[in-house]
C-alpha positions in Angstrom: 326.1 122.4 11.5 329.0 121.9 13.7 332.5 123.2 13.2 333.9 119.8 12.3 331.5 119.3 9.4 332.1 122.7 8.0 335.9 122.1 8.2 335.5 118.8 6.4 333.4 120.4 3.6 336.0 123.2 3.2 338.8 120.6 3.0 337.0 118.6 0.4 336.2 121.7 -1.7 339.9 122.7 -1.5 341.0 119.2 -2.6 338.6 119.4 -5.6 340.0 122.8 -6.7 343.6 121.7 -6.3 342.9 118.7 -8.4 341.1 120.8 -11.0 344.0 123.3 -11.3 346.5 120.6 -12.2 346.3 120.1 -16.0 347.2 116.6 -17.2 349.1 118.0 -20.2 351.1 120.3 -18.0 351.9 117.4 -15.6 353.1 115.2 -18.4 355.3 117.9 -19.9 356.7 118.8 -16.5 357.3 115.1 -15.7 359.4 114.8 -18.9 361.4 118.0 -18.0 361.4 117.4 -14.2 362.2 120.9 -13.1 361.8 122.7 -9.8 358.1 123.6 -10.4 357.1 120.0 -10.9 359.0 118.9 -7.8 357.3 121.6 -5.8 353.8 120.5 -7.0 354.6 116.9 -6.2 355.9 117.8 -2.7 353.0 120.0 -1.9 350.5 117.3 -2.9 352.4 114.6 -0.9 352.6 116.9 2.1 349.0 117.9 1.8 347.6 114.4 2.1 348.7 113.8 5.7 347.5 117.2 6.7 344.0 116.6 5.2 343.9 113.1 6.8 344.9 114.6 10.2 342.2 117.3 10.0 339.5 114.9 8.9 340.4 112.3 11.6 340.9 114.8 14.4 337.9 117.0 13.9 335.3 114.8 12.2 
């Protein structure tokens, strides 16, 4: 397999594990409290989407 396909597979697996690590109950509780941890999670997810899109479009 080429490097681009391997990179795309790694990115998809990382997205899956990031999604699995976010517990719905925790997100709801943090949304009600709105503290720094929840803001950091939201910002990291929002900033991760353009990076993943760039990697997939650039190398695949």
